[in-house]
C-alpha positions as CSV (number, residue, x, y, z in Angstrom):
1,M,23.7,54.3,-9.9
2,F,21.7,57.7,-10.1
3,E,18.0,57.9,-9.5
4,R,16.3,60.5,-11.6
5,P,13.0,61.3,-10.0
6,E,11.2,62.2,-13.5
7,L,12.1,58.8,-15.0
8,I,10.9,56.9,-11.8
9,Q,7.6,58.9,-11.8
10,A,7.1,58.3,-15.6
11,H,7.7,54.6,-14.9
12,R,5.0,54.4,-12.3
13,S,2.6,56.2,-14.6
14,H,3.3,53.9,-17.3
15,R,2.7,50.9,-15.0
16,K,-0.6,52.2,-14.0
17,D,-1.6,52.6,-17.6
18,H,-0.5,49.3,-18.3
19,L,-2.5,47.8,-15.5
20,L,-5.5,49.9,-16.4
21,L,-5.3,48.6,-20.1
22,K,-5.0,44.9,-18.7
23,A,-8.1,45.5,-16.7
24,I,-10.2,46.9,-19.6
25,I,-8.9,44.1,-21.9
26,G,-10.0,41.4,-19.4
27,C,-13.3,43.2,-18.9
28,L,-13.8,43.1,-22.9
29,I,-12.8,39.4,-23.1
30,G,-15.3,38.5,-20.3
31,L,-18.1,40.4,-22.1
32,T,-17.3,38.8,-25.4
33,V,-17.4,35.3,-23.7
34,I,-20.6,35.9,-22.3
35,V,-21.9,37.3,-25.6
36,V,-20.7,34.3,-27.4
37,I,-22.5,32.0,-24.7
38,A,-25.7,33.7,-24.9
39,T,-26.0,33.7,-28.8
40,H,-25.1,30.0,-28.8
41,S,-27.8,29.1,-26.1
42,Q,-31.2,27.3,-27.0
43,A,-33.3,30.5,-26.2
44,A,-35.6,31.5,-28.8
45,T,-34.2,35.1,-28.6
46,V,-31.4,36.3,-26.9
47,E,-30.8,40.0,-25.5
48,V,-27.3,41.3,-26.3
49,G,-26.0,44.7,-25.4
50,I,-25.6,47.3,-22.5
51,A,-28.1,50.1,-22.6
52,P,-28.8,52.6,-20.0
53,P,-31.9,52.2,-17.8
54,E,-34.0,54.6,-19.5
55,E,-33.2,52.9,-22.8
56,S,-33.6,49.4,-21.7
57,E,-36.4,48.5,-24.4
58,S,-33.7,49.3,-27.3
59,I,-31.7,46.2,-26.3
60,V,-31.0,44.5,-29.6
61,K,-32.6,41.0,-29.9
62,L,-31.1,38.5,-32.3
63,A,-33.3,36.2,-34.4
64,P,-32.8,32.5,-33.9
65,N,-30.9,30.8,-36.8
66,P,-33.8,28.9,-38.8
67,Y,-31.7,25.9,-39.4
68,Q,-30.4,24.9,-35.9
69,G,-33.5,22.8,-35.0
70,I,-33.3,21.0,-38.6
71,I,-29.7,20.2,-38.0
72,D,-30.1,18.9,-34.2
73,N,-32.7,16.5,-35.3
74,L,-30.8,15.0,-38.2
75,S,-29.6,11.4,-37.7
76,D,-26.2,10.2,-38.5
77,E,-27.3,8.7,-41.6
78,D,-29.2,11.8,-43.0
79,L,-25.9,14.0,-42.1
80,R,-23.8,11.2,-44.1
81,I,-26.0,11.5,-47.1
82,L,-26.7,15.3,-47.0
83,K,-22.7,15.8,-46.7
84,N,-22.2,13.8,-49.7
85,I,-24.9,15.6,-51.8
86,V,-23.4,18.8,-50.8
87,W,-19.9,17.7,-51.9
88,A,-21.4,16.3,-55.1
89,E,-23.4,19.6,-55.7
90,A,-20.9,22.0,-54.7
91,N,-17.3,20.5,-54.1
92,N,-15.8,23.1,-56.5
93,Q,-17.3,26.1,-54.5
94,D,-15.7,27.4,-51.4
95,I,-17.5,27.5,-48.1
96,T,-19.9,30.1,-48.7
97,G,-21.2,28.2,-51.9
98,Q,-21.5,25.0,-49.9
99,R,-23.4,26.8,-47.1
100,A,-25.8,28.2,-49.6
101,V,-26.7,24.6,-51.0
102,Y,-27.1,23.4,-47.4
103,E,-29.5,26.4,-46.8
104,V,-31.5,25.4,-49.9
105,V,-32.1,21.8,-48.6
106,F,-33.1,23.3,-45.3
107,N,-35.3,26.0,-47.0
108,R,-37.3,23.2,-48.8
109,M,-37.8,21.4,-45.6
110,L,-39.2,24.7,-44.2
111,S,-41.3,25.4,-47.0
112,N,-45.0,25.3,-47.4
113,N,-44.6,23.5,-50.9
114,D,-44.0,19.8,-51.4
115,W,-40.4,19.3,-51.8
116,G,-40.7,15.9,-50.0
117,Q,-40.1,17.4,-46.8
118,S,-42.4,15.0,-45.2
119,G,-39.5,12.4,-45.6
120,G,-37.1,14.7,-43.9
121,V,-33.7,15.5,-45.4
122,V,-33.7,12.2,-47.4
123,G,-37.2,13.1,-48.6
124,V,-35.9,16.5,-50.0
125,L,-32.8,15.2,-51.6
126,S,-34.4,12.1,-53.1
127,K,-37.6,13.9,-54.5
128,R,-37.6,12.9,-58.4
129,G,-36.0,15.6,-60.6
130,Q,-34.6,17.6,-58.0
131,F,-31.2,16.6,-57.2
132,A,-29.4,14.5,-60.0
133,T,-26.7,13.8,-57.5
134,W,-29.0,11.6,-55.5
135,K,-27.8,8.8,-57.5
136,S,-24.2,9.2,-56.4
137,R,-24.6,9.7,-52.7
138,N,-23.0,6.5,-51.7
139,R,-20.4,6.8,-54.2
140,V,-18.9,10.0,-53.2
141,K,-17.5,10.9,-49.7
142,S,-17.6,14.2,-48.1
143,N,-14.6,16.0,-46.7
144,A,-13.7,18.5,-43.9
145,D,-14.9,21.4,-46.0
146,Q,-18.6,20.2,-46.0
147,D,-18.4,19.6,-42.2
148,K,-17.0,23.2,-41.8
149,A,-19.8,24.6,-44.1
150,L,-22.3,22.9,-42.0
151,A,-20.9,24.1,-38.8
152,L,-21.2,27.6,-40.1
153,V,-24.8,27.1,-41.2
154,Y,-25.4,26.2,-37.8
155,S,-23.6,28.8,-36.1
156,E,-23.7,32.0,-38.2
157,P,-26.6,33.8,-40.0
158,P,-27.8,32.5,-43.1
159,V,-25.9,33.4,-46.6
160,L,-29.2,33.5,-48.4
161,P,-31.3,36.5,-48.2
162,S,-34.4,34.5,-46.8
163,T,-35.7,31.1,-46.3
164,K,-37.6,31.3,-49.6
165,Y,-34.6,30.5,-51.5
166,V,-35.2,26.9,-52.5
167,Y,-33.7,26.9,-56.1
168,F,-30.0,26.6,-57.4
169,D,-28.6,25.8,-60.7
170,R,-25.6,27.0,-63.0
171,R,-27.8,29.1,-65.4
172,G,-30.3,30.6,-63.2
173,I,-33.4,29.3,-64.9
174,N,-35.4,28.8,-61.5
175,G,-36.9,31.2,-59.0
176,R,-37.1,34.9,-58.6
177,N,-34.8,37.5,-56.8
178,K,-32.0,35.4,-58.1
179,I,-28.5,36.0,-56.7
180,R,-25.0,34.4,-57.6
181,I,-22.8,32.7,-55.4
182,Q,-19.7,31.6,-57.5
183,D,-21.0,29.2,-60.1
184,H,-24.5,28.7,-58.7
185,V,-27.7,31.0,-59.2
186,F,-30.0,31.0,-56.2
187,G,-33.7,31.8,-56.6
188,A,-36.6,32.3,-54.3
189,E,-40.1,30.6,-54.4
190,K,-42.6,32.5,-56.8
């Protein structure tokens, strides 16, 4: 076998490039893991980013998810009822549409208006004239889609523009600054 010096050199150079690329990828994966862990922590704000020392004040601060505290404090029975109501209201919607229905319930709990929030999630869902599906809450059964939608409500930024969005219906008769997500029109408090 004949050895060609230029091929040996090219192979060595390629191997160095490959090792450098592996090191860079490893660092990026490590940084991604750190960011994911930091963003899922219970801190009120999380600092994410790498800034030069002279620009350290410009680090991005992520706003906390407004729904995590509510979800963390729901009982198993509250969760069962909530998921059943979301199934009854939005089982023909995709995950985004179901997330928006969850957010309306939680927005009512955060609102200064009386949506029955003193009774928790059950108070909001059972308030007279609000959720017609309340009567069927024990006759329907949620599925994996409602679990997935709730997990995304917990872990991702809201799909609705603000916590002021407390209405939804098919015709868009309630609220202001209306937006449509599939078959539902969502509106903000007046």
